[in-house]
Residue frames as qw, qx, qy, qz and C-alpha x, y, z in Angstrom:
[[0.667, -0.680, 0.150, 0.263, 52.88, 132.00, -141.70],
 [0.291, 0.863, -0.404, -0.087, 56.14, 133.53, -142.93],
 [0.932, 0.155, -0.260, 0.197, 58.93, 131.13, -143.86],
 [0.291, -0.845, 0.433, -0.113, 61.90, 130.85, -141.55],
 [0.655, 0.369, -0.644, 0.140, 65.05, 128.75, -141.27],
 [0.837, -0.537, -0.101, -0.009, 65.72, 126.46, -138.31],
 [0.334, 0.678, -0.510, 0.410, 68.94, 127.23, -136.47],
 [0.867, -0.465, -0.169, 0.056, 70.44, 125.01, -133.77],
 [0.303, 0.696, -0.441, 0.479, 73.38, 126.20, -131.70],
 [0.637, -0.186, -0.624, 0.413, 75.20, 125.29, -128.50],
 [0.385, -0.890, -0.240, -0.048, 74.38, 127.12, -125.30],
 [0.075, 0.885, -0.354, 0.293, 76.89, 129.51, -123.75],
 [0.547, -0.558, 0.600, -0.171, 77.92, 126.83, -121.26],
 [0.374, 0.408, -0.780, -0.293, 78.28, 124.28, -124.11],
 [0.281, -0.046, 0.900, -0.331, 75.88, 121.85, -122.41],
 [0.497, 0.488, 0.633, -0.338, 72.66, 122.14, -124.43],
 [0.214, 0.228, 0.622, 0.718, 71.43, 122.34, -127.99],
 [0.168, 0.565, 0.393, -0.706, 69.27, 125.44, -128.35],
 [0.366, 0.478, 0.693, 0.396, 66.92, 126.45, -131.16],
 [0.083, 0.555, 0.101, -0.822, 66.04, 129.68, -132.96],
 [0.547, 0.668, 0.490, 0.118, 63.94, 130.69, -135.93],
 [0.283, -0.384, 0.263, 0.838, 65.76, 132.89, -138.44],
 [0.458, 0.788, 0.410, -0.040, 63.77, 135.13, -140.78],
 [0.554, -0.165, 0.266, 0.772, 66.49, 136.34, -143.12],
 [0.285, 0.906, 0.298, 0.092, 66.41, 139.77, -144.75],
 [0.544, 0.426, -0.074, 0.719, 68.73, 142.61, -145.71],
 [0.232, -0.829, -0.075, -0.503, 67.32, 144.97, -143.06],
 [0.094, -0.592, 0.590, -0.541, 68.55, 145.73, -139.54],
 [0.479, -0.060, -0.870, 0.101, 68.69, 142.80, -137.09],
 [0.556, -0.469, 0.150, -0.670, 66.11, 142.28, -134.34],
 [0.275, 0.064, -0.929, 0.239, 66.25, 139.73, -131.51],
 [0.606, -0.363, -0.159, -0.690, 62.78, 138.71, -130.26],
 [0.218, 0.144, -0.884, 0.388, 62.67, 137.04, -126.83],
 [0.548, -0.436, -0.563, -0.439, 59.59, 135.37, -125.36],
 [0.482, -0.592, 0.274, -0.584, 58.14, 135.14, -121.86],
 [0.407, -0.436, 0.747, -0.293, 58.49, 132.58, -119.07],
 [0.640, 0.092, 0.750, -0.139, 56.25, 129.78, -120.40],
 [0.637, 0.699, 0.057, -0.321, 56.25, 130.78, -124.06],
 [0.688, -0.111, 0.521, 0.492, 58.51, 130.08, -127.04],
 [0.167, -0.209, 0.428, 0.863, 59.40, 131.41, -130.47],
 [0.038, 0.484, 0.787, 0.381, 55.88, 130.73, -131.80],
 [0.124, -0.711, -0.468, 0.510, 54.70, 133.60, -129.61],
 [0.041, -0.607, 0.175, 0.774, 56.03, 136.04, -132.22],
 [0.438, 0.286, 0.750, 0.404, 54.50, 134.51, -135.36],
 [0.206, 0.872, 0.443, 0.025, 52.14, 137.45, -135.91],
 [0.157, -0.905, 0.166, 0.359, 54.78, 140.10, -135.25],
 [0.467, -0.286, 0.659, 0.515, 57.29, 138.22, -137.41],
 [0.430, 0.534, 0.670, 0.286, 54.76, 138.17, -140.22],
 [0.075, 0.969, 0.211, -0.101, 54.48, 141.93, -139.91],
 [0.226, -0.862, 0.346, 0.293, 58.23, 142.62, -139.78],
 [0.720, -0.086, 0.586, 0.361, 59.74, 139.84, -141.92],
 [0.569, 0.615, 0.364, 0.407, 61.26, 141.01, -145.19],
 [0.060, 0.933, -0.037, 0.352, 62.09, 144.42, -143.72],
 [0.322, -0.746, 0.525, -0.252, 64.25, 143.21, -140.83],
 [0.550, 0.235, -0.795, 0.098, 66.52, 140.27, -140.07],
 [0.681, -0.497, 0.125, -0.523, 64.65, 138.47, -137.29],
 [0.392, 0.193, -0.865, 0.246, 66.19, 136.05, -134.80],
 [0.670, -0.393, 0.025, -0.630, 63.55, 134.39, -132.62],
 [0.268, 0.285, -0.895, 0.216, 64.96, 131.88, -130.09],
 [0.791, -0.464, -0.344, -0.200, 63.44, 129.29, -127.81],
 [0.190, -0.713, 0.561, -0.374, 65.13, 129.88, -124.46],
 [0.258, 0.199, -0.934, 0.147, 66.61, 126.79, -122.81],
 [0.140, 0.194, 0.855, -0.460, 63.84, 124.54, -121.49],
 [0.482, 0.529, 0.300, -0.631, 61.23, 125.86, -123.94],
 [0.654, 0.612, -0.163, -0.414, 59.95, 124.86, -127.35],
 [0.921, 0.338, -0.179, 0.080, 62.56, 123.02, -129.38],
 [0.147, 0.694, -0.589, 0.386, 65.49, 123.90, -127.11],
 [0.632, -0.060, -0.748, 0.196, 66.80, 121.22, -124.77],
 [0.603, -0.756, -0.138, -0.213, 65.75, 121.13, -121.14],
 [0.189, 0.633, -0.601, 0.451, 68.43, 121.90, -118.59],
 [0.735, -0.270, -0.616, 0.086, 68.92, 119.10, -116.00],
 [0.397, -0.221, -0.443, 0.773, 70.14, 121.79, -113.58],
 [0.009, -0.817, -0.546, -0.186, 67.08, 124.04, -112.97],
 [0.353, -0.737, -0.107, 0.566, 69.16, 126.72, -111.25],
 [0.340, -0.097, 0.454, 0.818, 70.32, 127.67, -114.74],
 [0.065, 0.685, 0.617, 0.382, 66.84, 128.92, -115.58],
 [0.264, -0.757, -0.238, 0.549, 67.64, 132.55, -114.79],
 [0.375, 0.917, 0.089, -0.106, 67.99, 135.82, -116.76],
 [0.177, -0.785, 0.526, 0.274, 71.80, 135.96, -116.55],
 [0.532, -0.094, 0.805, 0.246, 72.13, 132.50, -118.11],
 [0.540, 0.673, 0.505, 0.022, 69.57, 133.31, -120.80],
 [0.149, 0.950, -0.144, -0.232, 71.46, 136.52, -121.60],
 [0.335, -0.540, 0.704, 0.317, 74.71, 134.57, -122.01],
 [0.578, 0.269, 0.752, 0.167, 72.93, 132.20, -124.40],
 [0.403, 0.864, 0.287, -0.097, 71.65, 135.16, -126.41],
 [0.034, -0.855, 0.419, 0.303, 75.12, 136.69, -126.75],
 [0.483, -0.210, 0.806, 0.271, 76.38, 133.29, -127.91],
 [0.541, 0.566, 0.619, 0.057, 73.63, 133.17, -130.53],
 [0.247, 0.950, 0.011, -0.189, 74.33, 136.70, -131.76],
 [0.240, -0.684, 0.607, 0.325, 78.06, 136.00, -131.97],
 [0.555, 0.051, 0.799, 0.223, 77.44, 132.83, -133.96],
 [0.453, 0.729, 0.504, 0.096, 75.27, 134.78, -136.39],
 [0.472, 0.073, 0.112, 0.871, 77.90, 137.57, -136.58],
 [0.121, -0.833, -0.372, -0.391, 75.40, 140.17, -135.32],
 [0.419, 0.118, -0.385, 0.814, 77.29, 142.91, -133.52],
 [0.160, 0.096, 0.328, -0.926, 74.43, 145.31, -132.76],
 [0.186, -0.357, -0.866, -0.297, 70.72, 144.51, -132.52],
 [0.448, -0.350, 0.051, -0.821, 67.33, 145.83, -131.44],
 [0.104, -0.034, -0.945, 0.307, 66.19, 143.78, -128.44],
 [0.573, -0.262, -0.217, -0.746, 62.46, 142.99, -128.24],
 [0.218, 0.033, -0.922, 0.317, 61.34, 141.17, -125.12],
 [0.604, -0.466, -0.324, -0.560, 58.00, 140.07, -123.71],
 [0.791, -0.582, 0.005, -0.187, 57.91, 139.73, -119.92],
 [0.805, -0.419, 0.286, 0.308, 60.90, 137.50, -119.05],
 [0.690, 0.414, 0.260, 0.533, 62.29, 138.27, -122.50],
 [0.057, 0.915, 0.017, 0.400, 62.27, 141.95, -121.55],
 [0.641, -0.728, 0.233, 0.065, 64.21, 141.18, -118.38],
 [0.828, 0.002, 0.317, 0.462, 66.77, 139.38, -120.54],
 [0.427, 0.735, 0.183, 0.495, 66.90, 142.41, -122.83],
 [0.253, -0.938, 0.105, -0.211, 67.59, 144.75, -119.91],
 [0.780, -0.485, 0.316, 0.238, 70.32, 142.46, -118.58],
 [0.752, 0.294, 0.309, 0.503, 71.93, 142.25, -122.03],
 [0.233, 0.851, 0.100, 0.460, 71.80, 146.01, -122.57],
 [0.476, -0.860, 0.171, -0.065, 73.22, 146.63, -119.09],
 [0.824, -0.290, 0.352, 0.337, 76.09, 144.21, -119.73],
 [0.474, -0.008, 0.499, 0.725, 76.91, 145.41, -123.25],
 [0.254, 0.741, 0.323, -0.532, 75.12, 148.68, -124.08],
 [0.068, 0.541, -0.509, -0.666, 77.11, 149.09, -127.29],
 [0.071, 0.034, 0.941, 0.329, 75.38, 146.00, -128.70],
 [0.140, 0.623, 0.747, -0.186, 71.82, 147.26, -128.17],
 [0.123, 0.197, 0.311, 0.921, 70.65, 149.81, -130.74],
 [0.458, -0.282, -0.035, -0.842, 67.22, 149.92, -129.09],
 [0.020, 0.084, 0.943, -0.322, 64.91, 148.12, -126.65],
 [0.552, -0.261, -0.312, -0.728, 61.23, 147.26, -126.95],
 [0.018, -0.058, 0.876, -0.478, 59.90, 146.02, -123.61],
 [0.509, -0.294, -0.547, -0.596, 56.52, 144.29, -123.69],
 [0.698, -0.578, -0.184, -0.380, 54.76, 144.54, -120.32],
 [0.829, -0.288, -0.244, 0.412, 57.85, 144.45, -118.16],
 [0.096, 0.893, -0.176, 0.403, 60.05, 146.93, -116.35],
 [0.301, 0.441, -0.670, 0.516, 62.62, 147.28, -113.57],
 [0.329, -0.124, 0.662, -0.662, 59.94, 146.65, -110.93],
 [0.404, -0.123, -0.823, -0.379, 57.75, 143.54, -111.18],
 [0.567, -0.373, 0.139, -0.721, 54.47, 143.47, -109.26],
 [0.162, -0.200, 0.928, -0.270, 54.27, 140.67, -106.68],
 [0.668, 0.258, 0.426, -0.553, 50.57, 140.10, -107.40],
 [0.708, 0.533, -0.318, -0.337, 51.43, 139.10, -110.97],
 [0.225, 0.443, -0.861, 0.110, 54.24, 136.82, -109.84],
 [0.422, -0.042, 0.768, -0.480, 51.84, 135.15, -107.40],
 [0.760, 0.391, 0.119, -0.505, 49.32, 134.58, -110.20],
 [0.593, 0.540, -0.574, -0.162, 51.94, 133.00, -112.45],
 [0.052, -0.360, 0.884, -0.294, 53.25, 130.83, -109.62],
 [0.648, 0.063, 0.522, -0.552, 49.76, 129.40, -109.22],
 [0.862, 0.404, 0.129, -0.278, 49.78, 127.78, -112.65],
 [0.465, 0.681, -0.565, -0.045, 53.36, 127.32, -113.87],
 [0.338, -0.433, 0.816, -0.181, 54.99, 123.92, -113.37],
 [0.009, -0.021, 0.982, 0.186, 54.09, 120.27, -113.79],
 [0.625, 0.152, 0.128, -0.755, 50.60, 119.57, -115.13],
 [0.631, 0.156, 0.760, -0.010, 48.76, 116.44, -116.14],
 [0.104, -0.035, 0.637, 0.763, 48.72, 116.22, -119.95],
 [0.518, 0.301, 0.153, -0.786, 45.56, 117.46, -121.61],
 [0.695, 0.226, 0.680, -0.062, 43.37, 114.91, -123.39],
 [0.538, 0.535, 0.481, 0.440, 43.30, 116.92, -126.63],
 [0.280, 0.233, 0.090, 0.927, 43.80, 120.36, -128.13],
 [0.332, -0.670, -0.372, -0.550, 40.35, 121.49, -127.03],
 [0.700, -0.626, -0.294, 0.179, 41.22, 120.75, -123.40],
 [0.586, -0.101, -0.033, 0.804, 44.55, 122.58, -123.79],
 [0.051, 0.470, 0.255, 0.843, 42.76, 125.62, -125.24],
 [0.521, -0.718, -0.372, -0.272, 40.28, 125.59, -122.35],
 [0.711, -0.456, -0.205, 0.495, 43.18, 125.59, -119.87],
 [0.403, 0.138, 0.102, 0.899, 44.91, 128.47, -121.66],
 [0.199, -0.628, -0.336, -0.674, 41.67, 130.45, -121.55],
 [0.649, -0.657, -0.383, 0.020, 41.14, 129.72, -117.85],
 [0.654, -0.441, -0.114, 0.604, 44.54, 131.03, -116.74],
 [0.334, -0.044, 0.223, 0.915, 44.77, 133.97, -119.17],
 [0.075, 0.705, 0.653, 0.265, 41.19, 135.18, -119.64],
 [0.222, -0.863, -0.247, 0.381, 41.72, 138.34, -117.57],
 [0.352, -0.456, 0.345, 0.741, 44.47, 139.48, -119.92],
 [0.018, 0.029, 0.674, 0.738, 42.43, 139.25, -123.13],
 [0.310, 0.334, 0.551, -0.699, 39.01, 140.81, -122.79],
 [0.548, 0.553, 0.012, -0.627, 37.88, 140.83, -126.42],
 [0.136, 0.377, -0.846, -0.352, 38.93, 137.55, -128.07],
 [0.853, 0.033, -0.123, -0.506, 37.00, 134.55, -129.38],
 [0.894, -0.255, 0.365, -0.038, 37.51, 130.81, -128.95],
 [0.818, 0.521, -0.049, 0.237, 39.67, 130.67, -132.07],
 [0.063, 0.836, -0.417, 0.352, 42.20, 132.85, -130.28],
 [0.629, -0.532, 0.514, -0.238, 42.50, 130.33, -127.46],
 [0.961, 0.160, 0.212, 0.077, 43.03, 127.40, -129.81],
 [0.574, 0.706, -0.207, 0.359, 45.82, 129.31, -131.55],
 [0.272, -0.775, 0.445, -0.356, 47.22, 130.26, -128.14],
 [0.869, -0.279, 0.396, -0.101, 47.29, 126.58, -127.14],
 [0.896, 0.379, 0.091, 0.214, 48.99, 125.52, -130.38],
 [0.312, 0.805, -0.304, 0.403, 51.68, 128.16, -129.81],
 [0.268, -0.664, 0.533, -0.451, 52.35, 127.26, -126.18],
 [0.800, -0.197, 0.520, -0.226, 51.74, 123.49, -126.08],
 [0.230, 0.459, -0.789, -0.338, 53.02, 120.44, -127.89],
 [0.901, 0.017, -0.163, -0.401, 51.55, 117.11, -129.02],
 [0.468, -0.474, 0.741, -0.085, 52.86, 114.05, -127.20],
 [0.183, 0.213, -0.895, -0.347, 53.46, 110.68, -128.94],
 [0.078, 0.277, 0.934, -0.214, 50.41, 109.28, -127.10],
 [0.014, -0.576, -0.613, -0.541, 48.14, 111.90, -128.66],
 [0.334, -0.819, -0.395, 0.251, 47.76, 113.97, -125.53],
 [0.292, 0.773, -0.004, 0.562, 48.91, 117.60, -125.29],
 [0.631, -0.570, -0.263, 0.455, 51.25, 119.25, -122.78],
 [0.012, -0.978, 0.083, 0.189, 52.84, 122.68, -122.24],
 [0.791, 0.496, -0.118, 0.340, 55.95, 123.18, -124.37],
 [0.030, 0.779, -0.452, 0.434, 58.28, 123.94, -121.48],
 [0.516, 0.068, -0.770, 0.370, 60.28, 122.13, -118.83],
 [0.535, -0.726, -0.388, -0.190, 58.18, 122.04, -115.63],
 [0.690, -0.317, -0.261, 0.596, 61.39, 122.73, -113.70],
 [0.200, 0.465, 0.052, 0.861, 61.29, 126.39, -114.74],
 [0.490, -0.729, -0.286, -0.384, 58.81, 126.76, -111.85],
 [0.757, -0.335, -0.346, 0.442, 61.56, 126.09, -109.31],
 [0.305, 0.324, -0.075, 0.892, 62.67, 129.70, -109.69],
 [0.407, -0.623, -0.165, -0.648, 59.54, 130.76, -107.83],
 [0.822, -0.513, -0.227, -0.094, 59.83, 128.39, -104.91],
 [0.824, -0.198, -0.134, 0.514, 63.58, 128.53, -104.33],
 [0.351, -0.383, 0.061, 0.852, 64.81, 131.93, -105.49],
 [0.378, 0.805, 0.420, -0.181, 62.55, 134.51, -107.05],
 [0.058, -0.750, 0.372, 0.545, 65.61, 136.22, -108.52],
 [0.382, -0.012, 0.828, 0.409, 65.62, 133.41, -111.08],
 [0.270, 0.681, 0.667, 0.135, 62.34, 134.83, -112.37],
 [0.121, 0.912, 0.126, 0.371, 62.76, 138.56, -111.73],
 [0.525, 0.145, -0.396, 0.739, 65.96, 140.08, -110.31],
 [0.302, -0.640, -0.589, 0.389, 65.11, 141.89, -107.07],
 [0.041, -0.861, -0.097, 0.498, 66.19, 145.40, -108.09],
 [0.649, 0.352, 0.410, 0.535, 66.76, 146.34, -111.70],
 [0.065, 0.982, 0.162, -0.070, 66.58, 150.12, -111.20],
 [0.363, -0.705, 0.404, 0.456, 70.39, 150.54, -111.03],
 [0.491, 0.058, 0.708, 0.504, 70.66, 148.63, -114.32],
 [0.287, 0.804, 0.510, 0.104, 67.81, 150.69, -115.78],
 [0.121, -0.935, 0.058, 0.330, 69.79, 153.84, -115.00],
 [0.454, -0.386, 0.591, 0.544, 72.65, 152.48, -117.11],
 [0.445, 0.391, 0.723, 0.356, 70.40, 152.36, -120.19],
 [0.089, 0.768, 0.257, -0.580, 69.76, 156.10, -120.43],
 [0.053, 0.544, -0.462, -0.698, 71.47, 156.48, -123.81],
 [0.113, 0.082, 0.930, 0.340, 69.56, 153.60, -125.47],
 [0.462, -0.068, -0.221, -0.856, 66.23, 154.37, -127.21],
 [0.081, 0.109, 0.946, -0.295, 63.41, 152.53, -125.44],
 [0.513, -0.202, -0.354, -0.756, 59.78, 151.70, -126.19],
 [0.169, 0.018, 0.867, -0.469, 57.57, 150.41, -123.37],
 [0.510, -0.191, -0.543, -0.639, 54.36, 148.60, -124.25],
 [0.154, -0.045, 0.789, -0.594, 52.00, 147.96, -121.34],
 [0.266, -0.442, -0.806, -0.289, 48.75, 146.05, -121.14],
 [0.234, -0.547, 0.019, -0.804, 46.29, 148.50, -119.59],
 [0.785, -0.486, 0.008, -0.384, 45.17, 145.93, -116.99],
 [0.660, 0.334, -0.614, 0.273, 48.59, 144.35, -116.41],
 [0.729, -0.675, 0.012, -0.112, 49.32, 142.88, -112.98],
 [0.853, -0.047, 0.002, 0.520, 53.06, 142.64, -113.76],
 [0.366, 0.157, 0.057, 0.916, 53.92, 146.16, -114.97],
 [0.071, -0.752, -0.537, 0.376, 52.17, 149.00, -113.12],
 [0.266, 0.869, 0.204, 0.364, 51.44, 152.45, -114.49],
 [0.426, -0.889, 0.148, 0.081, 53.45, 153.76, -111.53],
 [0.731, -0.277, 0.427, 0.455, 56.52, 151.83, -112.69],
 [0.544, 0.552, 0.392, 0.495, 56.16, 153.12, -116.26],
 [0.038, -0.980, -0.082, -0.178, 55.99, 156.69, -114.93],
 [0.560, -0.726, 0.322, 0.236, 59.22, 156.15, -112.99],
 [0.733, 0.117, 0.459, 0.489, 60.85, 154.60, -116.07],
 [0.327, 0.807, 0.282, 0.403, 59.90, 157.76, -117.97],
 [0.297, -0.953, 0.061, 0.009, 61.18, 160.06, -115.19],
 [0.649, -0.517, 0.425, 0.362, 64.59, 158.40, -115.24],
 [0.475, 0.072, 0.619, 0.621, 64.75, 158.36, -119.07],
 [0.244, 0.713, 0.308, -0.581, 63.26, 161.68, -120.14],
 [0.188, 0.652, -0.392, -0.621, 64.90, 161.83, -123.58],
 [0.240, 0.294, -0.845, -0.376, 64.93, 158.34, -125.12],
 [0.140, 0.162, 0.934, -0.287, 61.76, 156.78, -123.77],
 [0.476, -0.069, -0.334, -0.811, 58.32, 156.23, -125.33],
 [0.180, 0.088, 0.913, -0.355, 55.44, 154.45, -123.59],
 [0.509, -0.099, -0.396, -0.758, 52.05, 153.22, -124.84],
 [0.441, -0.006, 0.776, -0.451, 49.20, 151.26, -123.28],
 [0.278, -0.053, -0.807, -0.519, 47.16, 148.61, -125.08],
 [0.578, -0.123, 0.253, -0.766, 43.50, 148.62, -124.10],
 [0.926, 0.002, -0.013, -0.376, 41.72, 145.33, -123.30],
 [0.778, 0.287, -0.506, 0.235, 45.05, 143.66, -122.59],
 [0.664, -0.727, 0.173, -0.027, 46.68, 142.54, -119.37],
 [0.227, -0.661, 0.692, 0.179, 49.91, 140.59, -119.13],
 [0.213, -0.505, 0.244, 0.800, 51.04, 140.52, -121.82],
 [0.567, 0.641, -0.039, -0.516, 49.95, 142.01, -125.16],
 [0.877, 0.161, 0.415, 0.179, 50.54, 139.69, -128.13],
 [0.197, -0.539, 0.371, 0.730, 52.13, 142.53, -130.16],
 [0.205, 0.295, 0.754, 0.549, 49.69, 141.93, -132.99],
 [0.038, 0.787, 0.516, -0.338, 47.35, 144.65, -131.71],
 [0.426, 0.767, 0.239, 0.415, 47.05, 147.60, -134.14],
 [0.204, -0.965, 0.119, -0.116, 48.29, 150.15, -131.59],
 [0.722, -0.491, 0.401, 0.277, 51.29, 147.95, -130.76],
 [0.729, 0.305, 0.406, 0.458, 52.19, 147.46, -134.43],
 [0.229, 0.912, 0.108, 0.323, 51.99, 151.20, -135.14],
 [0.414, -0.875, 0.250, 0.008, 54.20, 152.00, -132.14],
 [0.788, -0.240, 0.447, 0.349, 56.75, 149.34, -133.10],
 [0.615, 0.585, 0.319, 0.422, 56.85, 150.57, -136.70],
 [0.032, 0.969, -0.020, 0.244, 57.39, 154.18, -135.65],
 [0.599, -0.718, 0.335, 0.116, 60.05, 153.21, -133.11],
 [0.800, -0.024, 0.442, 0.406, 62.02, 151.05, -135.54],
 [0.478, 0.736, 0.244, 0.413, 61.82, 153.68, -138.26],
 [0.189, -0.969, 0.122, -0.102, 63.13, 156.29, -135.83],
 [0.725, -0.479, 0.402, 0.290, 66.16, 154.10, -135.14],
 [0.714, 0.317, 0.416, 0.465, 66.92, 153.83, -138.85],
 [0.251, 0.880, 0.165, 0.368, 66.65, 157.58, -139.35]]
């Protein structure tokens, strides 16, 4: 695993201590943002591939990983996360950045680029777009939220496999143990639990806009001048091929799309095809 520095900063509303991994380098800055129930560990493989060539900032959004939980669950929404990210970039004196987002992280990236397009030199969206399929949201709603702690890491890995097996058709049991160690945490009593605040699930039951804004197409249209790479899991139930085609139609000049075979929602971004596409995209930005 590549070495990184721990960085703790105050949230945009000055209420919480938030955490980010910093992989320092002389190269261009990238901001890597994880999905709904994930955290900065989600990008360990991609960080290992990019570190040394790029300055990587990999945060835990509020309520995840090593960032504090928010006692007001209504703050678990893309607009609040985007404000936190701008606060982080300002603190690190990063004026312009490539935004890389998986699922919810991609929604945050789109919100940020819509709010301040001059600060986004490019976007890489991992299995997310302006239209989110309800079937995928329903699937996520079925498992996100409060769970009884798992007895051990093996039980946590079995749970991760059970709820994600359809998205990863060609992996072994070692993959699921690593998946569990990235998305769960060890409790003082020796049991294991998901590394997120169960209250993030309230966005589904009270206001789905907290999870996915209802209509991002107008914001998408504002991003026409920003280079974009879309990465889709070929069997994704969140991002449809139809949505990707419409994204392409509206962005005919600055848009590249690829599909990752044997992946649903969402690719890990360590797949060879994903790494090649990311390399080519980032190199095109530099040139």
